[in-house]
C-alpha positions in Angstrom: 69.4 -16.5 -45.0 67.3 -19.5 -44.6 67.5 -19.2 -40.8 66.5 -15.5 -41.1 63.5 -16.5 -43.2 62.4 -18.9 -40.5 62.7 -16.3 -37.8 60.7 -13.9 -39.9 58.0 -16.5 -40.5 57.8 -17.3 -36.7 57.5 -13.6 -36.0 54.8 -13.1 -38.6 52.8 -16.0 -37.1 52.2 -13.7 -34.1 51.2 -10.6 -36.0 47.3 -10.5 -35.8 45.6 -10.4 -39.2 42.1 -9.0 -39.7 40.7 -12.5 -39.6 42.5 -13.3 -36.4 41.3 -10.1 -34.8 37.7 -10.9 -35.8 37.9 -14.3 -34.4 39.5 -12.9 -31.2 36.5 -10.5 -30.6 34.0 -13.3 -31.2 35.7 -15.5 -28.6 35.8 -12.6 -26.2 32.1 -11.9 -26.7 31.3 -15.5 -26.0 33.4 -15.5 -22.9 31.8 -12.3 -21.6 28.3 -13.7 -22.3 29.2 -16.8 -20.4 30.5 -14.8 -17.5 27.4 -12.5 -17.5 25.1 -15.4 -17.6 26.8 -17.2 -14.8 26.9 -13.9 -12.7 23.1 -13.4 -13.2 22.4 -17.0 -12.4 24.5 -16.7 -9.2 22.7 -13.5 -8.3 19.3 -15.1 -8.8 20.4 -18.1 -6.8 21.6 -15.9 -3.9 18.5 -13.8 -4.1 16.3 -16.8 -3.9 18.4 -18.3 -1.1 18.0 -15.0 0.8 14.2 -15.0 0.2 14.0 -18.6 1.5 16.1 -17.6 4.5 13.9 -14.7 5.7 10.7 -16.6 4.9 11.9 -19.7 6.8 12.5 -17.4 9.8 8.8 -16.4 9.9 7.3 -19.7 8.8 6.6 -18.5 5.3 8.8 -21.0 3.3 7.1 -22.3 0.2 4.8 -19.3 0.0 4.9 -16.9 -3.0 2.0 -14.8 -1.7 3.0 -11.1 -2.6 1.3 -9.9 0.6 4.2 -11.4 2.6 6.9 -8.8 2.1 10.4 -8.9 3.5 10.9 -6.7 6.6 13.2 -3.7 6.0 14.6 -3.8 9.5 15.3 -7.0 11.5 17.5 -5.8 14.4 17.0 -8.1 17.5 15.4 -6.3 20.4 13.1 -4.3 18.2 13.8 -0.8 19.5 16.7 1.6 19.7 16.6 3.5 23.0 15.6 7.1 22.3 15.5 6.7 18.6 11.7 6.5 18.5 11.6 3.9 15.7 10.9 0.2 15.3 14.1 -1.6 14.3 12.5 -5.0 13.9 9.7 -5.0 11.3 9.8 -8.8 11.5 7.7 -8.5 14.7 4.7 -8.1 12.3 5.1 -11.8 11.6 5.8 -12.7 15.2 3.3 -10.7 17.3 0.0 -12.5 18.2 -1.4 -9.6 20.3 -2.9 -6.7 18.3 -3.5 -3.6 20.4 -5.1 -0.3 19.4 -2.5 2.3 19.7 -1.6 5.8 18.3 2.1 4.8 18.4 3.4 4.9 14.8 7.1 4.9 15.1 7.6 1.9 17.4 5.1 -0.2 15.5 6.5 -2.7 13.0 5.9 -1.8 9.4 5.7 -4.0 6.3 5.6 -2.6 2.7 2.6 -3.4 0.6 2.7 -6.0 -2.1 1.4 -4.8 -5.5 -2.0 -6.5 -5.5 -2.4 -5.4 -1.9 -1.6 -1.8 -2.6 -4.2 -1.8 -5.5 -7.0 -2.9 -3.1 -6.1 -1.5 0.3 -8.6 1.4 -0.2 -11.4 -1.3 -0.1 -10.1 -2.4 3.3 -9.9 0.9 5.1 -12.7 2.6 3.2 -11.1 5.5 1.3 -11.0 6.5 -2.4 -9.0 4.3 -4.7 -5.4 5.4 -5.5 -4.9 7.7 -8.5 -2.3 5.3 -10.1 -0.2 2.3 -9.3 2.3 4.2 -7.2 3.1 2.9 -3.7 0.2 3.4 -1.3 2.4 5.2 1.2 1.6 8.3 -0.8 -1.7 8.5 1.1 0.2 8.2 4.4 -2.8 6.6 6.0 -2.3 2.9 6.4 0.2 1.1 8.6 0.6 -2.6 7.9 1.8 -3.9 11.2 0.7 -7.5 11.6 0.6 -10.4 9.1 0.0 -14.1 9.5 -0.1 -17.1 7.3 -3.5 -18.9 7.2 -5.2 -21.5 5.0 -1.9 -22.8 3.6 -0.5 -19.7 1.8 -3.3 -17.2 2.5 -2.8 -14.1 4.6 -4.5 -12.4 7.5 -3.3 -8.8 7.9 -4.0 -6.0 10.4 -3.9 -2.3 9.4 -3.9 0.8 11.5 -5.0 4.2 10.3 -5.0 7.6 12.0 -2.0 6.9 14.2 0.3 9.4 12.4 -2.2 12.2 12.0 -5.3 13.9 13.3 -7.7 11.4 11.8 -9.8 9.0 14.0 -7.8 6.0 15.0 -9.1 2.7 13.7 -7.9 -0.8 12.9 -9.0 -3.2 10.1 -8.5 -6.9 9.4 -8.3 -8.3 5.9 -7.7 -11.7 4.4 -6.0 -12.6 1.0 -5.7 -15.8 -1.0 -2.4 -17.3 -1.9 -2.1 -15.0 -5.0 -2.7 -11.8 -2.9 -6.3 -11.3 -4.0 -8.5 -9.6 -1.3 -11.1 -12.0 0.2 -12.7 -10.3 3.1 -12.4 -7.2 5.3 -13.8 -6.1 8.7 -13.2 -3.3 11.1 -11.4 -4.5 14.2 -12.5 -1.4 16.1 -11.8 2.2 16.6 -11.2 4.7 19.5 -14.8 5.9 19.5 -18.1 4.3 20.7 -21.4 5.6 19.4 -21.8 7.6 22.6 -24.5 9.9 21.2 -26.8 7.0 20.7 -26.7 6.1 24.4 -28.4 9.5 25.1 -31.6 8.0 23.8 -31.5 5.0 26.1 -34.9 4.0 27.5 -33.4 3.1 30.9 -32.1 6.5 31.8 -29.5 7.6 34.3 -26.1 6.4 33.1 -23.4 7.6 30.8 -20.4 6.1 29.1 -17.0 7.3 30.5 -14.7 8.1 27.5 -14.2 5.8 24.6 -13.1 2.2 24.5 -10.4 2.1 27.2 -9.1 -1.2 25.9 -9.5 -2.6 22.5 -7.4 -5.4 21.1 -7.2 -8.8 19.6 -5.5 -12.1 20.4 -4.6 -14.5 17.6 -4.3 -18.2 18.2 -0.5 -18.9 17.9 -1.1 -22.5 16.5 -3.9 -21.3 14.2 -3.9 -17.6 13.5 -7.1 -18.0 11.5 -8.8 -18.1 14.9 -8.8 -14.9 17.1 -10.8 -13.0 19.7 -11.5 -9.2 19.7 -11.7 -7.8 23.2 -13.5 -4.5 24.0 -13.7 -2.8 27.3 -15.5 0.4 28.4 -16.7 2.1 31.6 -20.1 3.6 32.4 -21.6 5.3 35.4 -25.0 4.8 36.8 -26.4 6.3 40.0 -22.8 7.5 40.9 -21.3 4.0 40.5 -18.8 3.0 37.8 -19.0 -0.4 36.1 -16.7 -2.1 33.6 -18.4 -3.3 30.4 -16.4 -6.1 28.7 -17.1 -7.8 25.4 -15.2 -10.7 23.8 -16.0 -11.6 20.2 -14.6 -14.9 18.9 -14.0 -15.4 15.1 -12.4 -17.8 12.7 -11.5 -17.6 9.0 -13.2 -20.2 6.9 -11.6 -22.1 4.0 -12.8 -19.4 1.6 -10.9 -16.7 3.5 -14.1 -15.2 5.1 -14.5 -14.0 8.6 -17.0 -16.0 10.7 -18.3 -14.7 14.1 -18.5 -17.8 16.3 -19.7 -16.3 19.7 -19.9 -13.2 21.8 -19.6 -13.0 25.6 -20.5 -9.8 27.4 -20.0 -8.8 31.0 -21.8 -5.9 32.8 -23.4 -4.6 29.7 -25.6 -1.5 30.4 -29.3 -1.5 29.5 -28.9 0.9 26.7 -30.8 1.7 23.5 -30.7 -1.5 21.4 -30.0 0.6 18.3 -26.6 1.5 19.9 -25.6 -2.2 20.0 -26.9 -2.7 16.4 -24.6 0.1 15.3 -21.7 -1.5 17.0 -22.4 -4.7 15.3 -22.6 -2.9 11.9 -19.2 -1.3 12.5 -17.6 -4.7 13.2 -19.4 -6.6 10.5 -17.3 -8.5 7.9 -18.2 -7.4 4.3 -17.1 -10.5 2.3 -18.8 -13.9 2.4 -22.2 -14.9 1.1 -24.9 -12.4 2.1 -22.7 -10.2 4.4 -22.7 -7.1 2.1 -26.5 -7.1 1.8 -26.8 -7.7 5.5 -24.6 -4.6 6.2 -26.6 -2.5 3.7 -29.9 -3.5 5.3 -28.5 -2.6 8.7 -27.3 0.8 7.4 -30.8 1.5 5.9 -32.5 0.5 9.2 -30.2 2.5 11.4 -30.0 5.7 9.2 -32.9 7.5 10.9 -31.4 6.8 14.4 -27.9 7.8 13.4 -29.2 11.1 12.1 -30.3 12.1 15.6 -26.8 12.9 17.0 -23.5 14.2 15.8 -21.8 11.0 16.9 -24.4 9.1 14.9 -23.9 11.3 11.8 -20.2 10.7 11.9 -20.8 6.9 12.2 -23.3 7.0 9.3 -20.8 8.8 7.0 -18.0 6.5 7.9 -20.0 3.4 7.3 -21.2 4.7 4.0 -17.6 5.4 2.9 -16.5 1.9 4.0 -19.4 0.1 2.2 -19.0 2.3 -1.0 -15.2 1.9 -1.2 -15.5 -1.9 -0.7 -17.8 -2.4 -3.7 -19.1 0.8 -5.5 -21.3 -1.2 -7.9 -23.0 -3.3 -5.2 -23.6 -0.1 -3.2 -25.1 1.9 -6.1 -27.3 -1.0 -7.3 -28.5 -1.7 -3.7 -29.5 2.0 -3.2 -31.2 2.1 -6.6 -33.4 -0.8 -5.6 -34.3 1.0 -2.4 -35.0 4.6 -3.4 -37.5 5.2 -0.5 -34.9 4.4 2.2 -33.4 7.9 1.8 -29.9 6.6 1.2 -30.0 8.4 -2.2 -30.1 11.7 -0.3 -27.3 10.5 1.9 -25.2 9.9 -1.3 -26.1 13.4 -2.5 -24.8 14.9 0.8 -21.6 12.8 0.7 -20.8 13.8 -2.8 -21.5 17.5 -2.0 -19.2 17.4 1.0 -16.3 15.3 -0.4 -13.6 17.8 -1.3 -10.4 16.1 -0.3 -8.1 13.5 -1.8 -9.0 10.0 -0.6 -12.7 10.5 0.0 -14.5 7.7 -1.8 -17.5 9.9 -2.6 -15.5 12.5 -4.5 -17.5 13.6 -7.5 -15.0 12.2 -10.1 -14.9 8.8 -8.4 -18.7 8.6 -8.3 -19.1 9.7 -11.9 -16.6 7.0 -13.0 -18.3 4.4 -11.0 -21.7 5.3 -12.4 -20.3 5.2 -15.9 -18.9 1.7 -15.3 -22.1 0.3 -13.9 -23.1 -2.9 -15.7 -26.6 -2.7 -14.4 -28.4 -0.6 -17.1 -31.4 0.6 -15.0 -29.2 1.5 -12.1 -26.8 3.4 -14.3 -29.7 5.4 -15.9 -31.1 6.2 -12.4 -27.8 7.5 -11.1 -27.0 9.5 -14.2 -30.4 11.2 -13.8 -29.7 11.9 -10.1 -26.3 13.4 -10.9 -27.7 15.7 -13.6 -30.5 16.8 -11.2 -28.1 17.6 -8.4 -25.8 19.5 -10.8 -28.7 21.6 -12.0 -29.9 22.3 -8.4 
């Protein structure tokens, strides 16, 4: 009997009681928590290791700049024969030649970082996004070249118009290490200001087509230095000549574009205003005094630009770029200069902006006027908008 009691006791020791069950679940929860924590830590470690791996490949190690985004495709060779797509988006970090091209599919493509997506409209001169969704919803901007400058700053090239009927153009922008926009400039587009050349004082020549070659070359050792190369043809007295222009730039410590020198070969003796328009189109907008310089040039050239269809197109495009870059600075500048007729140009732009993405859309302009911190300028523009609505 005693032996039986001992067997029963040993058996009962292994029957879980409510207390033992409770302690068991507590232990299991602790174990699962430890496993989960270790798994997350390992995943984070591997993720960071992967980030460092791809960044090291492109010389971006130690940089947390959100503008530098990981390429989606990194297949060596870049292209798949007949596929019509780029399979090595990492070329955006490796290419030092930037050519103007309508090719969309074969171009490398990088996604936008969040701060970049929020300000890209200021770079390419369109209306700001409706929300924080990915900028690809506009389908207009291709981010195809990015370089590390000024420690962890970024120099980026964008192309618009390649995947649609819009004019083809390319823009350069700089960002600081946190992804904040510092400066923008147009690298060039497929058009010249041909119409302006018709008013040339020296007569019998004409441009042949648009810019036949337009590109840039970045310094591989210092991408903050680059040259933009433009080339065109013109005919005079039955002879064709090649007009070449090289424009040398560098990015200063503040992330602003600085024009160092210009060399020109076989330039025609055209209307000086045409060259001034070209300079306006290629002018950086950041940096001390640059925005006012661009607005002054726009004011000066407005009467000349109104004389031709090409000029009107250029005037509208430059107004959109300058307005999108800094609406408050634009509205205040025009308010201070009511006799320069840019107020009437604003009126025409508002009246003819009916599509998504146009910076002079009535709702955009109304919001910008409402947000003006300059009291007198805000009063002026409210009065103008009311008058236009009544008329």
